[in-house]
KOLLUMVEX-404732 format. One line per field, with one value per residue (C-alpha): residue in one letter; y, x, z; residue number from 1. Coordinates in steps of 0.5 Angstrom, whole numbers. Example, Ala and Ser with C-alpha at 12.3 -4.5 7.8 and 13.67 -1.06 7.14 Angstrom:
2
r <- a/s $
v <- -9/-2 $
u <- 25/27 $
w <- 16/14 $
k <- 1/2 $
This chain:
113
r <- m/i/v/g/i/q/a/v/g/i/l/f/a/l/v/m/m/y/l/t/f/l/y/y/k/r/s/n/y/s/t/r/s/f/v/l/w/i/c/i/w/a/a/f/v/i/l/t/v/f/p/q/t/l/y/g/l/m/e/e/l/s/i/q/r/t/v/d/l/f/i/i/g/g/f/m/l/f/a/v/i/i/f/y/l/f/s/t/i/k/y/l/e/a/r/i/e/q/v/v/r/k/v/a/l/e/n/p/k/r/k/k/k $
v <- 40/39/45/46/42/36/36/37/31/27/28/26/20/18/20/15/10/10/10/4/0/2/-1/-7/-8/-8/-13/-8/-10/-16/-17/-16/-10/-7/-9/-5/1/1/0/6/11/9/10/17/19/16/20/26/26/25/28/28/21/23/28/23/21/28/30/25/27/35/36/42/41/35/38/37/30/28/32/28/22/23/24/18/14/17/15/8/7/10/5/-1/2/2/-5/-7/-4/-6/-13/-13/-10/-16/-21/-17/-18/-25/-26/-22/-26/-33/-31/-28/-35/-39/-36/-34/-34/-30/-25/-17/-13 $
u <- -54/-49/-44/-40/-34/-38/-42/-36/-33/-39/-39/-32/-33/-39/-35/-30/-34/-37/-30/-28/-34/-33/-26/-28/-33/-28/-24/-18/-20/-20/-26/-22/-19/-26/-29/-23/-24/-31/-30/-25/-30/-36/-32/-30/-37/-39/-33/-35/-42/-41/-34/-36/-34/-27/-27/-25/-19/-17/-17/-12/-8/-9/-12/-16/-20/-23/-20/-13/-14/-16/-10/-6/-9/-9/-1/0/-4/-1/6/4/1/8/12/7/8/16/16/12/16/22/20/17/24/27/23/23/31/30/26/30/37/33/31/38/41/36/37/45/45/39/40/40/36 $
w <- 98/92/91/84/86/88/81/77/81/80/73/72/76/72/65/68/69/62/59/63/61/53/54/58/52/47/51/53/60/64/68/74/72/70/77/80/77/78/85/85/81/85/92/89/88/95/98/93/95/103/104/112/112/112/117/123/118/116/124/126/120/121/114/114/108/104/98/101/103/96/93/97/96/88/89/93/88/82/85/86/79/76/80/77/70/71/74/68/63/66/66/58/56/59/56/49/50/51/45/40/43/42/35/33/36/32/25/25/17/16/10/12/8 $
k <- 1/2/3/4/5/6/7/8/9/10/11/12/13/14/15/16/17/18/19/20/21/22/23/24/25/26/27/28/29/30/31/32/33/34/35/36/37/38/39/40/41/42/43/44/45/46/47/48/49/50/51/52/53/54/55/56/57/58/59/60/61/62/63/64/65/66/67/68/69/70/71/72/73/74/75/76/77/78/79/80/81/82/83/84/85/86/87/88/89/90/91/92/93/94/95/96/97/98/99/100/101/102/103/104/105/106/107/108/109/110/111/112/113 $
């Protein structure tokens, strides 16, 4: 029997799958990214419907409730995503700085507006 929080979790994952599909169709995601996110949302649905599959892991980690495990996993996932985004932004900042310097050195007599 699916309880309320499970129904909300399933609905959330299905909406996210749909949004992932829309972004993929608009060419905002590559095929690789699309497959990755669909797998993540499918795993979320499976773990929401069958939380008992996590009981062994929860027992080893001394976690009492499945929701606690999801919250801990969510924080860990957010930390990884934030680190990845930070690294990507720093890389892009360096690339933009290189391009700006190159353009400035190639056009030293360019008129200012």
